[in-house]
N, C-alpha and C positions, 0 to 999 in steps of 0.2 A: 754675303756675310760682313765683309769689310764697309761696303755701303750702309748695311742695316745699322752697323755700330756707329758709322760716323753721323748719320741721320739722328740716331738715338741721342748722340753727346751733344749734337747742334741743338736738338730740342729741350735738353736738360740745361744748355748754358742760357738759352732763351728765358727759360723758366726763371733762372737766378738774375738774369737782367732785368727781367720785368718787375720782380720782387722789389729790387733797389728803388724803382720807380713807384710801386705801389703793392703794399705790404700784402693785400688779399690773393694778388697774383701768384704769390710763393706757393699758395695752397690750391690754386684754381683748377679744379679738374679739366679745365680745358687745355691746360698745359702738361695734361701728362702724356708722358712718351707712349706712342703704341709699342706693344711689346713685340719682340723681336720675331721672324716667321716661324722659327722652330717651337715656340713656346705652345705648351700644350693646355688645355683647360681654361683659356681665355676666351669670353664670350664675344660674341658680336651684337653692334648694334644697328647695323646696315637696315636701312629704312624697306629694303627690297627683300631683306633676309628669308631665305625658305626654310623655316624651321623644322619641315616634316621627316627628310632625310636622317638628318641629326637625331631626331627624336625615335626614329625606328630604330637607328643604328649608331649609337652615340660614338663621336671620335673620341681618342685618348685622351685621358686627363679627368675625367668625369667620373671616375670611378671611386669607391671609399679607399681612404686611406686611414690605416690604424697607427695607434702608438704602438710601437714594436720596444718592449721593456727588455732591455739587454743586460738584466740584473737576474742573480740568483744561482747561475752556473758559469763556470768558464766558458769563453766563447769557443766554437768549433765552427770553422768554416762550411763542412760539410753540411752540419746541421743547419746552419743560417740558410745555405743554400736550398736544402730539401724545404725548407719553411717558405722561402720565396717562389720556388714551384708550386706548392700548395695555393699560396695566394694569387698567384698568376693565373691558374686554372680558373679561378673566379671572377677576373677581372678587375682585381683590385689595382688601382692607380699608381699606388706609391707607398713607401711606408716611412713613419717617423720615429727616429729610434729616442728613446726615452731612458732616463736613469732615476732608480728611486731613492729615497732618503731614510737614513736613521730616524729613532724618535729619541736620540740621546740629545743633550743640548747643544743648539745650533743647527740641528737636523741636517748633519753633513752626508753627501751622498755616499750611497753604500760603496765600500771598497770592490771595485772590478778586477776580473782577471782577462785580459789583460789591462792594465791601468788606463783610463781614459787619456788619450792623446799620446800614449808611449807608442814607441816606433812599433811593435809588436799590433797597438791598437789600428795606427793608420794603415798598417798592411791589411789587415781583415779589411777596414773601412773601404780600402780602394777595391779590394778584391769583390765585395759585395754591393758597392756603387756599380763596378762594370758589369756585373750579372745582372743588375737592374736595368742599365742601358740596354743589355741583350736583351730585355723582355719588354722594352717599351715602358718600363717602369720608373719612378723616381724614390729617391731617399735623401732624406734630412734629418736634421737633429733638431730635437728640443732642447731650450736652455733650463728645462725644470729641473729644481735643485742646482744646476750646475753655475747659476748666476747667482744664487743667494748670497746674500752677505755674511750671514752666519757660518760658522764652521770653515774648514779647509776645502772648499771646494773648488773645481777648475778654474772659476771668474777670479778667485782669490790668488791662485798661482800666476794668471795672467794679467791681471789687472789692478786688484783690490791691493794687493800689497806694494804698489808703487804708491808713495805719498804725492808725487806730484800729478796723479791720476784722480785723488780722493776728491770727493765734494766739500764744499764748505758750507757750514750751516751758520747762519746770523744767530746771534745770540742776543736776549733783551739787555738793551745798553746800561752802562752805567751810568746813573744820575747823580747829579747833585743841584738843589734847587737853591736860589740865591736874590735876594733882593739888591735893588740899583745900588752900585757904588760897592758891592760885597764881593771878594775875590773868591772864586772856586777854586778847590784843590782836589784834582780827581785822578786817581792811579792809572797810567796807563796799561792795559792788560796786554798778553800777547795776542797775535792775530790782529792787531789794531788795523781798522780801515778806515775810520775817520771819527774826528770829535767835532762836535757843533754846538752852539748857543743857542736856545729859542725861547723868543717871548712868549712870555705866559700871559693870558689873559682869561679871567672868570675859572681858573684852575685848567686851562686846557693849553696845551703847546700850540703854538701857532705857525701857520705855514710860512716858510722863509727859515733863514739861519745864518749866523756868522759862522765861518770856518775858524776853528780854535786851534786847528792843528800846529801854525807857527808858533802857540803859546806852550807847546810841549816841551819840557825841559828835565832831563833827569828822570824820565818815567813817568812824569806828573803834568798834568794839565792847568796851569795855573792863569786864570783869566778874571779881570776884573770886568763886571757888569757896568753897562752906563749907568747915570746915575738915577733915572727913572725908570720905573718898571720892576716888574719880577721877570726871572730869568732861568731856564734851566740848561744845565749843561749835559749833554749827551755823548758819551765814548761808546762808540761801536767796534764789534770785533765778529770776524768770521772765523769759526774754529774748524778745522780739518777733520772729517769723520771719517775715522778707520774702517778697511771693509767697505768702502762704496766707491762708486765711481761719479765722476762730476759730469752730469750730460751737459752743462752749460758751457765747458772748456772747448775750446776751438780746436779739431782736428779729431776730438774725442771720438766722435762714428768711425772715421777713417781708421783711427787705431783699432776698434773694436773689429772693422771689418778685415784689416790685415792680419791681427793675430789670433782671430777666431774664424769667421765664415771663408775669408779666402784660403785659408788651409785645406779646407774640404775639396776645393775645386784643384789646388794643388797636388793632393793625394791621390786623384785619380789617375787613372791611364792617359797620357798625352795631356796633363793638367787641365783635361776639358770639365766644364761643368755639365755635360750630358751624363745623365744617370742620378744629377743630382735634383733635387725638389723639396718643397714640402718642408722648410724651416720653421721654427715656431719658438715664441717667447710663452712661457706658459707661467702665471703669477710673476709677472717681470718684477723685480725689486731694482729700482735705479734712483740714484741720487739721495738726498737726505731731507725731503719733504719740502715746503712750499715757500719756506723762509729760508732762500738759499742764496748763495752768492758766488761771484766770479771776479776774477781780476780787473776784466775790461766791463763789468756789467753799469757801473755808475755811468761810462762813457756811452755804451750803448742805449741807456735810458734815455740820455739825454738828446742823442740821435733820434731815436724814435719817438720820444714823448715832447722834446721841446722845453724839458726845464729840467732842473737839478734833483736827483732823486732824494739827497737828503734833505731837501726842504720838506719833505712830507715822510721820511721812512720812520719816525716815531710812530705813525698811524698803524703800522704794522703790529703794535702791542697796545695801542690805547686810541681812545677817541682825541682828534685834532680838530672837532667841528665838521661842519658841512662837508670839507673836502674830504674827509677821511675815507667814505667808499671810493671815491675815485682815486685816491693813491693806492688804495690796497688794489683795485682792478687794473690801475696802468702798471702797478709792480708785478701782478701775476701776468699781464699779458706779455711785457718784456721778458719775463723768465721763462713762459712758456714758448714765445718764439724762438728765444736762443736754444732751448730745448730740441724743437723741432728742428731748426737748422743744424746744428751741430751735433744732434745725436739721431733722432729718430729720421730724419731725411737722409743722410748719407747711408745708413743701414737699408734703409727701403730702395734707395736707386742701386745699390749693389744687386739687390735681387732684380729688381725691375729691368736692369739691363740685361741680366741673363734669362729672362721669362721664367722665373721661380716663382712659386707661390710662397709667400711669406705671411705667417698666421698668428694669430694671438689667443690666448685666453687669459685675461687679466684677472688679478687676484678679485677687481670688484665686478667683473663680469658686466659693465654698463650700469649697475645698478647704482654705484657712486659716482655721482657726474664730476665730483673733485679729485678722483684719482687721478694722481700723476700731475695735478692741479686742473686740467682740464681734459677728461676722458675722450672726447672726440677728437680734441687736436692732437693727442697722442696715437689715437687707434687709427686715425686717418692714413697713417703712414705704414700701414700694412695692407697687401693685396688682397688679404681674405680676413679682414675682422671677424671675429668669433668670440666664443664663449662656452662653457660648458652646461649640460643639463644633465645632472645625475639622476640615478634611481629610476630611468624609464619614464621621465616626465618630459613634457614641453613645457617652456616658458617664454612666455609671450613678450615680456619686457626685455630679457635678454636678445632675444630674437629680433626685436624691432630696433633695438639700439645699435646691433651688428650691422643690421640691414640698412638702417638709415644712413649709417655713414658709408657703407658701400654703396649705396645708391646716389647720395649728395656727393662723394668724390670719384664715383666710376671706378671702384674698385671690382675687381674681375668676379670676387666669389665670397661666400659667407660660411666662417667655418664653423660646423657644428659639432663639438664634441660631446659624443654621447657613448653609453650612459653608466658613467662608473656607479660602480656600488649598488648595482640592482641584484647582485646575487647569481649564484649557479643556476638557478630557476628561470634565469631571463630567456623568453621563448620569443621567436620572430614576432608572433602576435602583438606581444607587449611593444617589442621595438617598431614595428610598423605603426600601431598608433602615434607612439609619440613620436616619430619621425615625420609622418605627414603634417601632423600640427606644427611641428618646428620648422618645416618646408613651407608652410602655408604662412609661418611668420619672418620669411624671407631668407631662410637658410639655403644652401645650395651646394655644400662640401660636408660629406658625413664621414665623420672619423669617429669610429668606435673603439673607445678606451681601450680595451683589452686585447693585447695582442702579446702574449707572454713569451720570451724565448725559452724558458721553462718553467713548470709546475713543480718541480723536485718532489716526486713521489706524491704529489698534492697538498705539498706543504708549502708552496711559495706562492703568494697572492697579491695583488696589487689593486684593491678597490675591485674585486672581481664582479662579472666573470672574464674568462677570455672567451671572445665571439666567434672565434675562428677555427681551424683545425681540429681542435679537443673537442669541441662542441659535436654532440650526436648528429645534430641536425646539418652539420657542415656540407653533407652531399648535396641539402636541397638548397644552401644558402645562396649559391647564384640566382636562384630566382628572384630572392629579395633583393640581392646587390643591383641586379639588374634593372629590377624596377625603380631602384633610387638612382641608378645610372642615367635612365632616362629622364625623369625628373630635375637631375642635376642639371642635365644638360638644358633640358626646356628653361626651366626658371632662371638660369644664368643667362640667357640670351634678351636681347631687348631691353626696355626700361620698365621700371616700375610705376603702376598707376594710383594714384590715392588723390584724394580733395582736401584731405585736412593733415595740417601739421601743428604738432605740438612742441613748443620750446623746449628744449633741453636746459634743463636750470643751474647752468654753471656758474652763472653771474652771481647769485644771491652768496655762494660761497665765496667767491673772490671778494665780494664787498664785505665780508665778514657778517652778513646778514642770516636768515632763517633759511638755509639751503635745504636742510632736512625736510621741513615743511613743503617748500616748492617741489622737492622730488618725491614726496609722498602723492601730492596732489597731481603731478604731472602722471606718475605711474597709474594713478587710482583713474584718472580721465582716461588715459589708453586702455585700462581693462573694461571700463564702461563703453568705451567706443566699439570694442571689439565684440562686446557682449551683443551688444545693440546691431551689429551686422556692419559697421563702419571701420574700413581699415584706415591707415593713417602713417604717419612717418614722424619721428624726432627731428626736428631742425636745430643746427646748431647756430652762434651769432654769425660767425664767418659765412654761412652760406645765406643768412637773410640779408648780411651786409653787400652781398654779389647780386642778390635776385632783382629780378625787375619786375615792374607791374605793368602786363597787358591785357587788355580786354577784361579787366574786372579778376584776373588771376595772379597770382604771386608765382613766379616762372624761376626756378634756379636747378641749374645742370639740368636733368630729364625730367623734373618735378614741376608740375603746375597745381598750386594749391586753389581751391576756393574758400578755405577757413584756415584762420591761425589763431592759435589757441595759447596763451600764456597763463601758467599754472602758478598761482601765488608767488610770483616773483616780485620780492620786494625791491631787487636791483635787477638792471637791463644794461645791456651794452647801447649805449646811444645809437649807432646804426641800426640795430635790431627794433627801437622804438620808432626811429623815422620812417623806415621802412614799413612797419606796420601802420604807421599814420597815413604814408602814401596809398597804401593798399585799403584801408578803410574807406579813404576818400574817394577812391575809383569805385567802390560799392563791393570789397571783399569784405567777409566777415570775420571779424576779429573778436574773440572773446576772453576774457579775463576770468579765471576762477578763483575766487578768494582773495586775498589780497591784491593792490595792483600797484605797480612800480612806484615807487618814491624817490629813488635813488639811480645813477649811472656815472658812468666814466667821463662825461661830459663835465661837470661841476660838482659831482656827489648829490648831497641831497639838499633840500629846501632850495630846490632851483625851479623858478618860476616857469621857466620854459620847458622844463619836463613836464611839470603840472599840468601847461596849456596842452601840449601834445597827447598827455593821458587822457584828459578830458576831451579832446577832439577824436582821438583813435577809440576808446572805449564807450559806446553808446550805453545809456542807462540800462537798455534791455539785453545787452551783450554782457552785463556785468553779474556774473552766476556766483551763487554761493557755495555750492558743491560739486565735485565730479559728476555725481548723478545726475545734475541739470542739463549735462552738456549734450548728450545723444539727441533729446527732444529739438533742441535748438537747431543741430546739424540736420537732422532728417526733415524737419519744417523748412530749412532755407533752399534746399535743392535734392533733386532727386539721387539716391545713392547708387552707387555701382552694382547691388544686387537688393532684390526687393522680393519679399514673399511674405507670407502670413507670418512665419514663425522665424526669426533672424537667423540667417545663416554666416558663417564665415568664411569669407572668400579673399583672394589673393588675383589682382588683376595685373598682367604685363601687355605691353604693347611690343610685340615682337616682328619685326617687319612688318607687312601689311595686316596681320593678324591680332585679333585681341583674343588673350588666353586668359581663360578664369581656373584657378584651383578653388574648387567649393568644397565644404566641409560642413555636415549638419543637416542637407535636405534629404527629407525622406525620400524612401523610393515612390516614383509617379507623382511626387509633388511637383508643384509650379514655382519657377522661379524667373523673375523678372531681371534681365540682364540688360545693363545701359550699353547695348551695342547691338548692330544689326550686319546681318549677311548671312552666308551659309553657315549653319550651325555643326558643329560635329563634335563627339565624345573620343578623346584620344585617349588610348588604354596604355598606361605605363608596364602592365604584366608583359605585354604581346608587342608594344609599338603600331598595333593595328588602330584605325580609325573607321568611326561609322555615323552615318548622319542620325541626327537627333530630330524629335519632332518638335517643330516651334508650332507654339498653340495660336500664335499670332502675335503681330507688332503693334508697339503702342508708338507715341509721339517720340519717347524716348529712346527707347529700346524693342526687346524681345522676349516672350514669355516661351518658356521652354520646361517640356516635360522631364524631371531627373530621372534617369534610370536606375542608380545604383542605391545601394543602402545607405542611411546616413552617417555611418561610421566610415565609408568609404571616402577616398579624395577623387571627386568627380573633376576631370580635367574638360573643360567646356570650350571650345575654340570657334570664334567666329573670323570665317574667311570672306574675302570679297565674293560677292555673288548674291543671288538671291537664296532667302531660305526655303527650307521645304517645309510649308505651312499645312497644317493639319488637314485641311479640305483637299489639299493638292497631292497628298501620299497616299490616297487611299488606295490607289492600283499597287504602290510599291509595298504598302505595308498590309495588304490583304490576307496574303498566307499569315503573317503574323496573328492580324485580328482575327481571324478565323480560328486559329490555334489558342488565342487566349479566350474565345468563345466556348470552346470545348473544355469541360472540368479536367483537370489534371487528375491521372490516377496513382495513386501511391502502392509502392510494393515495401512492404518492412522487410529488411534485412535482419531480422532477429534470430535467435538460436544460435547455433553454432557456427563458428568460423575456423577454419584451418588455420594455424599459428606457429610461427617459426622465426625464431630470433635471430637477427643478424647484428653480431658485436661489432662495434666501431674503436674502444678505447686501446689504441694504438699505443704500447707503452715500450716502444724499441728505446727510446731514450729515458725512460724512468721517470715520463711525467706524472704516472698516476700511480707508481709502486716503486719503491728501493728497498732492496736491490732490484734489480731487473732480473725476473724469472723467468716471464712470459712475455712475448712481444703484444699478444693481444689478450684482453681481458673481457671475457665474457661472462655469463650469467655465473654467480657466486651464491652460497649462503654465508651470511656475516651475521646474521641476527637469528637467536632460536629461543624458543620456550624452554625452559630448564627446571629441575626438580631432581633432588636428591631421594634415590632408591628407597622405598619404605614400604614393609609388607609385600604382599604379591604384586608384582609389577607387569604382569603379563597382559594386562588391559592397555599397558602405556604405548605397546607397539601398535596399536589398531589405528585405522584410519580415521573411525569416528570416535575415537577418545576425547574428551572435553578436556584441552589444558591452556584453558583461558586464564586458570587461576596460577598457572605457573609465572614464575617470573622471566622477565623478557631481558635476555643477555647478548652480550656482543662478544663477537671470538678476539681471544687473547685476554680479556677481562674475566679475573676471578677473585673470589673472596679470599682476602689476606688477615683479616683480623676482625673479631668482633668488637663493636665500638658501643661505649656506654658513655652519654652525657650528649648534650651539656647538663650538669650538674650545678646546683647552687652552692655545696660545699663539697667537703671532701667524704667520698664514700668509706665503707670498712674496708679498706684497701688491703688490710691483712689477710683477711677473709677471700678476697679477692684474689689476691696473690696466691693460693692456695688452690684454688681451680685448677682441675687437670683437663676439663672439659666445660664449655659453655652451653648451658641449654637457654636458647632464646627464648623458652616458654616462661623459665622462672624469673620473679621481677627481683631487683635490689631496690631494697629500702635505704633511701637517702634523705634524711630530715623530715622522717613521717611519709613520704610520697614515693610510690612505687616508679622505677624507671625499668625499661626493657633493654637487652643487648640488642643491636642491629648489624646486620653484616656491613663490614667495610671492602670495597672491591677496588683492584687497581691492576693495571697491565706492568709486567717488570720490562717491557718495553718503553709502551708510552704512557705510563702514569696514570693520572685520575683520568677517567672516562670525559672526556668534553673539556679537559682543562691542560692543555699542554704547557701552561705556564707563559710568561710573558713573550710577547710576540714584536710588533712593530705596527707602525701605523698601517692601516686598511688591511688587516689580515694577517695569515700565517707567514711567518720569516723563517721555516725549516728549524724551528728550535724547539725542543722536546726538555723539559726542565728536570734535574734529578729529585725536584721536591715533590714525593706522589701522596704526601700526608697533607690533606687541606681540612683544616676544622674551622667552625665558625660560620656565620651567615654571609654567604657570598653576596658580593656588592660590584660594581664597577669601578676600574681603575684605568689609568693610563696603558691600553693597549694589552691587560691581563685582568683576571678575577682577584678581587681584593677578599680576603676573609676576616670577619671582623666579630666583635663580642656579638654573643647572643642573649637577650632579654633572660634564658632561663639559667644563665650562667656560664661560666668560664672554665669549667674542670671537665676533662675527657679523660677515660681509661681505654685504654686499646689491650686487647687479649688476643695472643696466638701461641704458636709453639714453634719451636725449631727441631725437626726430627732429623737426627744423624744415624749412620750405621754403627759408627765406632766413637769411642771417646774423642773429642775435639776440643782443641784449644782454640778459641776465637777472640775476637775484639768487635765493639760496638762501634760504629761510625753513625753519629747523630750530627743533626744540623745546628748550627748555631752560627750566631752574626759573627762574620771575621772579617778581618780586614782584606781591601782586595777583591772580595765577593761582590759580584753585583745584587745588590739587595733588590726582591720583590716589594712591591706596594704592601704585601702583609707583612706581619711581624713572624720573624723567625720562629719556628717550633724549637724549643729545647726541654727535654724531658725534664720533670719535676722529680721525679722518682722512676726506677727500673726495678724489678723484681722478674728474677730467674729462679725457676723451679722453687717457688715459694720465699726465696731470700732476697732481701733489699742488696743492691748493687750499689756499694756506696761511692766507688769511683767507676763512673760509666766510661773512662777514658783508658782503663786498665783492662788486662786479660780476664776472659772470663772461661770457665770450663764447661763443657757440654757432655752429658751421658749420653750413652749410646740408645737409641729411641727418642721419644716425645721430652722436650724441655718446655714446659710452660713459661710463657714471657707476658709480664703486664708492664704497660706503660703508661706513666700519667703525665697529662701536660695541662698547665694552669692557665692557658690564654689560648685564644682563636690565634689561628696564622697557617703559615704554612711551610713544610719541613719534610725531612727523612729522617728514618732509623733504619739502619741495615745492621745485619751479622755478619760477619768476614771471618772465614777460616785462616789463621794464622800461617800455616805451611802452605797455602797456595796463595800467599798476597805477590801475585805476578801480575803486571798490567798485561791486559789483553792485547794480543796481538794485532786485532783489527777492531774497528768500530762498525757496528752497523748502522746505517744511516738511519736518523730519525727516530733514534732510541735512547733511554737513559744510559747514563755510564754503566749502569748496575747491571745491564742486559748481558753485556758481553764477558762479564767479569765472573771466571769459573769459582773466585773465592767466596761470592755470596752464596749465602745460605737461605734458600726460599721458605718463606714462612709456611706454617702448616695448619690451619685452624681445625683440622681433623684430629691432632695430635697423634699421628702415626695411625690411625686407621684409613682405610681405603674404600669408603662406601661406594658404591657404583652410582654413578650420575646419568640422567638422562636429557637428551635434547631433541628437541621437535621441530620442524620448519617444513613450508609447503614449497613445493618445488614446482617450477614452470612445467605447461603442459609438454608432453613430448619426453620428459625425464628418461633417461636410460643408464646413465652411470656417474660416479663423483669420485673425484680425487680429492684425498684428505691427508694433511697431516697432524699428528696426534699425539700426545703425551699420556699415552695409556692403551689398553686393549680395547677395541672397538667392535661392536657387533652393529648391524645396521639391518633397518625393514623399509621396504617401500609399499604403501598401502596395504600394512600387515604383513607383507610376505618378504621372506629373508632376502638380503642382498647378498651376493658371493662377494670374495674380496682375493682374486688368484694372483694379486702381485702384494697385498699387504696394504697399500694405500688407494688402491683402487678398488671401489666397489661398485658391482652391477647388478643391475635389477633383471630376473629374468626375461623380460620384454620390455621394449618401449613402453611408458605409461601415457596413453592419448591424452589424459586430463590432466590438470595440479594434481601432483601426490603428496602425500604426507608421508616424510621421510623421518623416522624414529631413530636415535642412536643411544644405544646403551654404552658407557665408557667406565672402566674400572683404572681411575688416572694413577698415574705416578704420586710418590709420597711429594708432598709439597707443591701439588697443583690440583686446583678445584675450578669450579666454573666453566666456565666458555674459556679460560687459560688454557685446559684440555687442547683446543684449536689455536695454535699460533697464528695460523693463516686461515684466511677464508677458504671454505669448501668449495672446489670448483666443479662444476656441473656439466653434465653433458646431456644435451638435448636434440632430440629430432622434430620433426614436425607434428604438431599435437591439435587439441582441439582447444577452444576457449569460448566464451561468451565476451561481447563488447563489455568495455569498462575500463576504470582505472588499474593499469597493471602494478601501480607501486602499493596498492591494498592488498595483492595476491602474493604474500608469501616472500619467497627472497628474492623477487622480481621488484620489492621495494628498494634495492639496493643494486638494481640494472640500469646503467646508462646504456644507451645503445638503439638498436632497430630491431622493429620485428614487422615481419609480412602477416597479414590478414588476408585469406584467400577463402573465397566463396562461389559456388556456381548458382546462377540464376537462370530460370528459363522464362523467355519473352516471347510474344506471340508475334506474328507479322505485324500486325496492327500496332502493337505497342512500340516496334523499332521503326514505324514507318514517321513518326512525328520527333519533336524534341525529348530526348531522352537524359535526363541528369541525375548523377550520383550524388546525394546529399549525405555527409559523413556526420553529420550534428555537430560534434565537438570532437576536438582533436588537440593533444598536446605530444610534440610542438610542432610538426611538420608531417605532411603526407605525399605521397606520391602514389598515384592510380592509374593502373594498368588494366585494359580489358582487352581478354582474347590477345594476351602477349604484345599488344599496341600501348604504347604512352599516352594517356588522355590528358594528363596534366598533372602539376604539382602545385601544393596549396602550402603557404607558410602563415597564412592568416585567414579570417573569416573573410566571407562566406566560405565555409568547406564543401564548396558545392563544384563540381566538375561535370562539365558537357561530354557524355560518351557517346553521342549521338553517332558518330563517324565510326565508332567501333563496335558497336552491337551488331547483332545479328539474331534473325528469327532462330527460336532455339536455345540450347544452353550458351550460356556467356559466363566466361571464367574472369570474376573480378578479383583484383590484389589490389593490394593496399600497403606500402611500405610506409611504416611510420617510427620517426625517430623521436625521442625524449629530449630532456635536457641532461647537465651534469649534477642536478640537485641530489638524485637516487645514489651515484657514486657518492657524492658527499654527505650521505647521512651517517656515514661511521667516521668522517674527517672531523676534526673538532674545529671547523670554521665557524665565524658566526655570520657568514655569509651562503649560507646553505640554498635557501629558497626553497619553493614550492616542488615536491616531488611528483605531483601528479603527471601522469603519463598515459600514452596510449591512444587507440582510437575508441573514445568513450560514447560515441554516438548520441541518440539514436540514428542509424543509419538506412537512408530509405531509396528506392529509386523513384523518381516522379517522370511519368510519361505524358505526353500530351498528344493526342491522336490529331493528325492532320486531315481535314478532308478536302476533297477537290472543290474550288472556289467556283 
């Protein structure tokens, strides 16, 4: 180990020495030190590498690395370790701890327990890191929110609060213009760095200056201009920026390493870095923009550029003539170099010397070339340049920027942060498609955004979903993850091959020219190329400067280009243009799209030498108007890597002696010509297996290959040294296959009944799905019902065939509390309304000559208005349930909540209900109002305009009120839209509840609260109906009232009072009818404060979406589908395939007790040839869905599609083999 570290140190010192002589050597990937021997997840570029063993069984370090959000609940070590074990079982390589932020000003990190970096926190970190080490995993921390400059975040405590570390921002200079012989008098500001006088010609300041600092006296610059000419005195200052860190400061990187990164190693057992990995900068905030300063900036500028920066410094704010672009670009270059050398490179070096992956997802994700000043130069100091792709989508530009940096600077991996905000209905199928595409664009390290320490009763989320052990399909997720383990390994090895480079347009931004236009053209060109089947790389100015022209190609690092494209770049680095000229002269194809360069860092603009090089470099035919013109020129210039009738997207890597292609969009049995020769195979990431592919013939430049898979699949085509298996030579080997294909396939429809058995997965041991914890596994439940109040003869309502489609759909816990009238344009006859002892919703109320009807207003005393828990936080629920259950007005969007605004029909509302009590009661009203110290919602706070009790107006709503025994009608008027509450509380019981139920309004546990009673003391029977799953046997319920129950029209028995049993198990989906006589003050589905727990045995069903099958709408979990199929000896002799049709979200197939396969994405076909036999065959399919169904009754905005199950149609395809 000492020898390895010594070698590493020597290499680093050599790199620094090289930089002193040659600035490009500083970042030259040739000087990148080799990783330590123990490092995992670092690929090889060995020319003799045999990648097949690693593809079959990937070595450690190529698995998925999730974001582990340690927010929401106090950390418990045993819970953390249980979660680690679950991850380890699925081959997860490591975890990256993240902290979320509030939506209050400054976006501070959420308070954590224990506090971050406290002694207790470090003890937990050390323990978890050691447990990671034992499992061969790594753990790192993301600086997401921690290093943000707003709020009292961690980096503020460690660094930003120290003035000596704060960034210095240049301010526009104080100026005074004067004629010859005049005397300037300019006040000297604080933080003065220089005072210079510039000659003015034609209203422009000229390069060169007179230092007037010696003329500063008593805080004023007094300087007399020469007798002739016009002059301008500029006084420059650099102001410290609070809550920042200065990346130009010597030693700042080492300070961050010492006080942040090194502390993680110090906290692990034996101060070892083992168990650590995967540190991350997410949306990094650093410095104070691009016009910044440092104490030694002027000296460094002179050393690097050979002239005084103050000669041209005014050019940062205005035009100084032709030199302006050069001045700006030189300033940007020095600033960026100091930032790299003093901040980015030391932090990178700490990670690299320990073999740790250090990754990023910057705020611009590569879409803003000027981020940090130069996105390429900043991001090349990560071992895994990366980005996010939200919402289950792939992103070509982000992927190509990140992978180009990794390629040109020989960084080991490309980090893919996916797929936040996709929602709880995220399926492996959606992830599979997006991740395949992202890998084709160059990504090689998969990071699924969501892994939550807690979901806190389903009320904590951060841009959901959590893709891990909470998802029903987690049992099958190992198949998905192993697929990408193999692809991650394979596509990390070797080198990327492409013919086309698009210049990444940083220079126009640096020069103050049209960088946005250049960026748009660059990215549009990139999209046009990929759509035409031409892969490419973005190339930066430093790489172009290092590049060599050999045999008509432009070679840099491991890349070799035939074409170089400049996208509407008004300014370029001079070495870039020089190299392009040499390349063009050697026969290379140099294209200009849109505007050609007219400025550079050589002499600025109006440079005849630059104009001459541009003229010689860009032939007239290679000056293109739009990005759409580019593909045709490229395809006409040379043979592309892949060629077919319809363009396909492909990725080509040279791995050892092999050429490896990843191809998408090629239809099954189509022909693709690859620009490669040799023995061609298909490598299967699902299994690690390989098989020969049929080569239809060789061409001058390559090989035509018949593609075997569907166009939406990723086809890994590998050329190895050797002779291809050409079609005419493969007849013997493929005779059996050809004979099979010659025989038509027979199809057996698996329609009709299937046996059906539920397999719950929602593990609630830690309260992740429901609080308080009452059961450790949540299975099928009835949460949503059809509801009606009994009227007339209701005997038919218990029957299975009764049509309840016109009944209202209601959710457990929610019931009617008020009758609502409004919005109204003006005051109603409220004296008459106040006298109502009961509301008849069929009777209209006439207001301003127009009829209005009362309508029900329902809420839950626990969770308020259904679907609206009040203000939450960024990216979803944050454990909040507002006390404001009254929401009147038109709902609209606001910051992380719903805002209620005025409606066109008016702003006046009436609420009618009653307070029913057994005895005379003294009470008081608690009504919402805007109060000091109360965190306001976006909506206006509802304050009663008038309140009537028992027909009499209450003049003082803050005073005591008297309730008579029985019903006490209550009428409340509001004169505006908004949000609020109105509660009646008994005076004699005004005692604070001893405990609070989690995720509940404060009124829920308060026994002094008098529940509203819209039935005014009567207790009409209420009916509820739902469809129970197949195999229904019994149910357990909690009810606020007397319950009778029927299943398919037959009475259910309740031996224990809360558990109702059917006389026998009902094989098919059954209609359950419930008649409830509720307690006073309870109505609607509020009679069921909790879901009704269902007990089901095996039953019968047909294939289809179980989310449309009654109570299963809310069921997240698994289900077995079973069927017995008889096959003949002839049918099982050939290839037998089970085609499931459509599945949501994953399927495991067993035949005759043997595992045949697990599918997490289409095609939903499984080869069951080895498992079937003549006679009866038992087919079993275990399907898991998503959490979207559970979240149907949770007020998240990330619910997703609840479609679930084996949708079908399912068939068995048999191909009869005949003896050739």
